[in-house]
N, C-alpha and C positions, 0 to 999 in steps of 0.2 A: 421612189419609195414604193414598197409593196402595197398593193391595194387593200390587203386585209390587215394592215397595221391599224390598231385601234388608237384613237385619240380621245381618251377619256378626260372630260373636264373635272377638276377637283376644286373643292373649297375646304381648306384646313384638313386635307387628307380624307375628305368624304366626297362621294360622287356629287357633282354640282348639278342642281336643278334650279328652277327659277326662284323658288323661295329662299335659296341661298345667295341670291344676288341683291335683292332689295334690302337695304340696311337693317330695318326693323325686323323683318321676317327672318333674315339671316341670323341675327342675334338670338332670336327666340329658338330657332332650330339648333344653334350651337348649344344653348342651354339644354335642349332635349338630347343632343349627342352626349353631353356630359352625364346626363341621367342614365342613358343606355350603357355607357362605358362603366359607370359605377356599379350598375346592376350586374354586368358581366364579371367585374372583378370580385363582387361579393359572392357570385354563384356561377363560376365558369362552366361547371359540369352541366348545370341546368340549361344554359344557352347552347352548349354543344349538343345536348340531346334534343332540344327543341328544333334546331335547324334541320335535323334528320327526320322530323315528324311532318309528313305532308299536311296534316291538319293545322300545323303552326306556321306554315309557309306565309311569308309576308308579315310576320309578327316582329316585335321589337327585340329580336335576339341577334347577338353578334355572331356571325358565321366565321368563327375562328376556333381552332382547337385550344384546349386548355393550356397547351404548351406556349401559347402566344400571350399569356397573362401579363408577363413583364413588359412586353412591347405595347400592349394596350395601356398599361399603367403609365408608361413613358409618354404616350400620346396624350393621355388625360392631363398629366402634369404640364406638358407643353401647351395644351389648349388653355388651361387656366391662366397661363402667362400671356400667350400671344393674343388671346381673345378677351383680355381683361376689359378693354374699353367697350366692346359690344355687350359684355355681361353687365357692365354698369347701366347700359341702356335698358336691358331686361329688367333690372331692379327698379329703374325709374318708371318704366311702363306699369309694373305691378303697383308701385307706390301711387302713381297717378290714378289708376283704376280704383284702388282702395280709398283714396281721398274722395273721389267723385261718388263712390258708393255710399259714403257716410255723409255726403254733403246734404244740407237741409236748406238750400237756397229757396225752396218753395216756389220755384218759377220766377224768382227775381233775378236781377242782373248777375252774371258770372264774372264780371270784370275783376272783382277783388281776388278771385281765385288764381289769377295768373301768377301772382307773387308766391303762391304756394306750390306751383308746379315743380316737381323735382328738378334739380339743377341740370342734369344731362339733357332734359327735354325742353328747357326754357328756349323759346323762340322757334321750336320745331312742331308745336301743336296749336290747334285752335279748339277752344272749348265752346260747346253749344248744347242746346236741348234737343233731344229726339222728339218724335211726334207724340210720345207718351209723357212729355214734359220731364224727362229724366236727363240729368247732365251727363254728357259724354265728350269725346274728343275725336279729332281727326288729325292725321299727320300731314305736314308739308313734305311729302315724300321726295319731290324733286330737290328740295333743300337738303334733305338727309343724304342724298347722293353726293352733295358737295360739302359734306361734313366729315370730321374724323371717323365717323361711324361706318363710312363706306370703306370696306376692307379689301381693296384690290390686291394687296400684298399676300393675302391668303389664297388667291386663285393660282391654279397651276394646271398642267397637262400631265397625263401619264400615258406613255407610249408602250404598247406591247403587241405581240402577234395574236390575232384573234384565235384562229385554229379551232375554235369551238364556240357554241353559243352560250355557254355557262359562265355566269359571273355572280358574285354574292349580291343579295338583295340590297339595293342602293340606300334605302332609308334607315337601315339598321346596322350596317357593317362598314367601318372605315377602311381605307386603303393603306395598309402597312407597306413599308418599303420591301421590294422583292427583287432579287438579283436578275430576274427575267424581264423586269419592267424598268422603264426609264422615266424618272421624275424630272419634269422640266418646269422651272420657275418662270412662268410667263403669265401676265394677266390675260383674261379671256377675250378682251377686246383687241389684243395685239395683232398687227398685220403679219407677224411671224407665223401665226396659225394658218392664215390664208396661203402663205408660201409653202408651208408643210403640206397642206391639202393639195395644192396645185402640183406638188412634186409627185403625187400619185399618178398623174396623167401627163405631165410635161417633164422630160428629162432635165436633170440638174447634175451638179457634181457632188461627190461625197464630201468634199471640203466645204461646200456651201451648206449642206445639211448639218455638218458638225458645227459650223459657225452659228446657224440659226438656233440649234438646240443648246449650244454652250456646254457641250459635254467635255469632261476631262479625259485624260489619256486612258485611265483605268476603265472607262465605260465606252470607249470608241468601238470596241469589237461588238458590243451589244447593238449600238446604233447601226453598225455596218450590216448586222444580220437582218435589219429591217429594210435593206436596200436590195435592188436587183438590177442586173444589166439588161434584162429582157424588157424591151419597150413594147407594151401592149397598145392596142388601138385606143383612140381617145373616146370620149363619152359618146353616148348614143346620138345618132343623127336625129334632127327634129322631124316630127311627123308632118307629112305634106299631103295626106289624103284628103278627100272631100267630105269625109264623115268626121264625127267627133270620136276620138280614140280615148278610152278610159282604162287606165292600168292600175290594178290594185297591188300595192307594194307591201301590204301587211298592216294589220290593226286598223287605224283610221287614216292611213297614208294612201292617197289616191292621186295619180297624175292624170290630168285632163288636158288634151291637146286638140286643137282644131282652129281653122281660120288663121293660122300663123301665131297663135297665142298658146302659152303653156301655163298651167296652174297646178299647184301641189298643195294638198290638204294635210294638216297635222303631221309634218315630216318625222318619221322614225323608221330608219332604213337599215337594212342588213349590209354588212361588209361582203366583199366577194369571198365566198366560202366554197371549198371543195367538199362535196358530199352533203349529207343532210337533206332537208326538204327543198323542193324546187322553189326558187325565189328570184325576185328582181333585187338589184343592188344599186349602189351609187353609179356603177358603170352603165346602168340603163336609163339614166337621166339625161335630158338634153343639156347642152353646154350652157344655155341661158334659160332661166326659169323666170317668167314675167311676174307671176304672183305666187306667194305662199300665203295660204289661208289657215289661220290658227283659230280653232273653235273655242278653246278654254284653257285655263292656266293650271292644268294638272300635268304631272311629269311624263305621262304617256302621250300627250298631245302637243306640248311645247317642250320638246326634248333638246336641251342645249347641245348635247353631243352631235346629233344629226344637223342641227341648225348651223353649227360652226363649220361643218363640211360644206354647207350650201352658201355660206356668206358671200363668197367671191363670185357666185353665179346667179344670185337672186336679185332682181330689180326692186321689187316692192313686197313688203310683208304687211298683211292686213290682219288686224287683231280686234277683239271687242273693246269698245271704249270703256274706260274706267278712270275717273279723276276724283274719286271719293276720298282718298286718303285713309281708307279703312285699313286697319291692321290685318284683317282677315282677307283682304282683297287687294294685294299690291298691283300696281299698274304694269301690265304686260308690255305696253309701249315703252315705258321708261326702262324696264328690264332689258328689252332687246336693243334699245339705243345704247345702253351701257355695255352691251355685248358686241358693239361695233357695227350694228346694222344702221345704215344711213337713211333709208326711206321706210319708215314704219307708219302706217296709216291706221288710226283707230276709228272704228265705225259704230254708229248707233244702230239700234234695231230698226229695220226696214229702210236703212240707208242704202242707196245704190251707187256703185262705182262703175262707170261706163268705160269701155275700151273699144277700139275699132272692131265692129262686128259682134259685140256682145256686152255682157254686164255681169257684175257680182252683186247679189242682194243679200243683206244680213237679215237673218230670221230670229225671232225670239226663241229662247232656249229655256225650258223649264226643268227643274229638278237636278238630281245628281250632285248637289252641293250641300247636303245636310240641312236644308231649310234655312240656310244662312243668306244674308243679303250680299250675294256675290254677283256683281254686274259683268265681270269678265267672262262672259259666255255668250255664244251666238252660233246658230246654224248658218248655212249658206245655200243659195241657189245660184248656180253658174249657168249662164245662157251664152251659147255661141250660135249665131244665126237663129234658126227656128228651134233649136234643140236645147233642152234644159235638164240639169241634174241637181237634185236636192241632197245635201249632206246634213243629216240631223244629228250626227255625232251621238253623244250619250244622253240627249234630251229625253226626259221621261214625260210622256204625254198624259200628265195627270189632270189636265183641264182641256179637253178637246175643243171647247168653245174658242180658246185662243187661236188654234189653227183654223177653225172655221172662219173666224174673222179675217185671218191672213189669206185664206184661200179665196174668199169672196173678192179680195182685192187683187190677187196675183194669178189665180187660175191654176190649172193642172201642171204637172211636170212630166217629163218623159221617163226619167230614171230616178230611183230613190235609194240612198244608202242610209240605213238605220242601225244604230247600236243597240244591242240587247243584253248588256251587262246588268241584268235585272235584280241581282242580289249583290250589291256592292259592299265595300268595306264600311265599317262604322265611321261616322263623321270625324271622329278624332284621328283617324288614320292619316289624313292630310292636314286637318285643321287643329288637331289637339295641341301641338306646340305653340300655336298662335292664340289660343284661348286663355285669357288671363284668369277666367273663372271656369274650371273644367266642368264638362257635362257629367251628370250622374250616369252610371252604367245603363240604367233604363233609358235615359234620353239618348245616349250614344248609340245604343242598339236600334232604337226606333228611327233615328235620323240617319239612315245609311245612305251611301252614295250610289243610289240605284238609278239605272237607266230603265228603258222600257222593257216590259214583259210582253207576252203574246197579245193581250187585250189592248195595251197602249200602242204597240206597234201596228196592230191591225187597224185601229182607229185612225192612225196617221196615214196609212196606205189608202184607206177608204176615202179619206178627206182629199188627198192630192191626186189620186187615181193615176199613178205612174204606169208605164207599159212594162216595167220590170222592177224588181225589188231585190236589193242585195244587203244581207246582214253583214255588218263589219264591226270593227272596234271591239273585238272579243278577246284580244290579248292571247290568242292561242299560239302564235308563232314563237319559236324558241328564243329569238332575239329580244323578246319582250320580258322574259322571265326575271331578269335582274331589275327591271323597271317596276314591275307590278307584283311579282311574287305569286303569280296565279298558275294553277294547273288544273284543268277540268277533267272530269270523268264522264262517262255516258249518263251517270246519275245526277250530275250537276244541274241545278235548276236552270242555269243559263242555257245549257245545251237542250234541255227538255223544252223550254219555252221557245227557243229559236227553231227547233225542229218542228214545233207545232205551226209556226208561221210559214216555214218553207212548205210543209205538207199542205197546209190550208190553201195557199195560192197555187201550188202546182196542180191540185185537184180542180182548180177553177181555170186552169190554162194560162196563168200568169207566170212568166219566168221568175223564179225566186230561188236563191241559193245563199247558204252561209259560206262566206269566202274564207280561204285559208291559203297562206303562202303567197301565191301570185295568181293573177287572172288578167285577161285582156278582153275588153268589151268594146262594142262599137255602137254608135247611134247615127 
C-alpha cells in the first residue's frame, strides 16, 4: 500500500476523535452534529461563505457547497435513525441534570432519588453531593462501554490518497461519500487496521488487501490505485548513538531516543508527502516504540488517526489518570483500550515510571481547560542517563508556586519544550457539547483554552533553568489544519508572544527557537 494513503477514522461519517468513542460523550457530540447539520440546512449559503472567511476558521460551519444540501439532509435523516439510542441517552442526561437542579434534599440522603433517575441511565450513575453540598452524579463509564450505548457499529475507516495537507475542519464537517475515497465498515479496534498499516511497509498481495477491505467489484480499481509494486525501505533504523536524540515531528509530537529506549509524545504525524514543507513522517519512526506519552485529551494531542498507525509498533501508552466518571472528562485509558491498545498505563501527578537507564515523571498541568475540573492532563519529564527533557505541553503557568514546589523536589532539567498557544478557543469549542447547562457568552469568552504567554513561559524557564528552550505545540504545520482550524499571521498574539520569548533568551545566550516542520536536536 502506498505510504501516503490516508486512513481516516470515522464515527457516523464524522472524523473520529476521543470524545466520539466514550459512549456518553459520543452521544452528546452526535446531538451537536445534528445541530450543526440543521443549521447548514437552514442557511447553507451562510455556511458556505463562513468557511471562506479566515476569521471564521474553526467555527461550527459545514465546509460543503450549497449543492450538497440534499446529501447533508440524507445524512441527518439517517443519523436520527441509526443514533436513536445514543440520543435517548442525551435526553436522559439532560433529564437527570434538571432533576438534580430542582432537588431540595437539603443535604439529606439521596437514596430515594435513584428511583427517579431517567430509565436509560438507571444503573449507570452514582448520585452524590459535591463539596458545595449540591447533588450531582458520576457515570460508571466502564459499564457504559459494555452497554447498548457503546456504538462500535458506527465506527469506520475512510481510505484516500493524501496528495495535499488540506482536509475540512473535523469538528464541523461530516464526511460525505466520495468516488475518490473508499469507505470501509470496520470497528476501530479491529486487527484489520493493523494489517492495512503494516501493508505500507511489508509487501502483501492485492487479493489480501481486497479481502481485508471487503471491497466489491465496482470499487476494486479504486483500491488498486492505492497500491504500488515499488517496495520502499522499511521504517527508520533505531538510534544507537551515545547521546539523547530528540526529533520534532510537528506540533507537540517529539521522538526521544537514547540508551536503547524510544519515547514519542502526543503523536500527530504527517504522511509521506512530495513537496510542501520539510517534515518527518511515519517512515522516520523506529520499528518499535517503547512508550507513547499523551499529555491531555484534546484532538491535537490524542489523535486517533495517528495512534491507529502506531498501534502495532507501540509497547506501552502512558496517559494521565482519571477515574472520576465525569461527563466532561472521559477516561483516556478506557478510550485507548477500546481502540485496541493492550498496555495503557494511567499515571498520577508526580508518579514515576522507571525503565532501564531512565524514567518518566508525570508533572502537574495547569490551565488550558476552561477552568473545568479536568484531571486528564499532565506534563512529563523524560530522563535517560544523566540527561532530562521537560514537556510542558499546553500548560498555562498561572500559579508559579506550583512549579516552585515541584522544582524544589526534582531540580533542573537540560531541555524544555513549552507550548505558547496563549489565546486559545472559547471553552465551549471542545466542551460545549458536553455541558448540560451552556455557559453564557461572557463566561465562554473569559474561560478560553489558553496556554502560556511570554510571562508564564518565562517564569517556567526561570524555574527549571534548562540549557535550551523550544517552543512547540503551536499547530502551525499544515497537517494540523483540519484538526484545529488554525492559521496564524505575524500579527497573531501567539506569534508575538513566542517571538518575545525566543528573543528574550537568545539575547541572554540561551538556545531558544519556535519549532516548525521538523528539527533534530541532541543532548
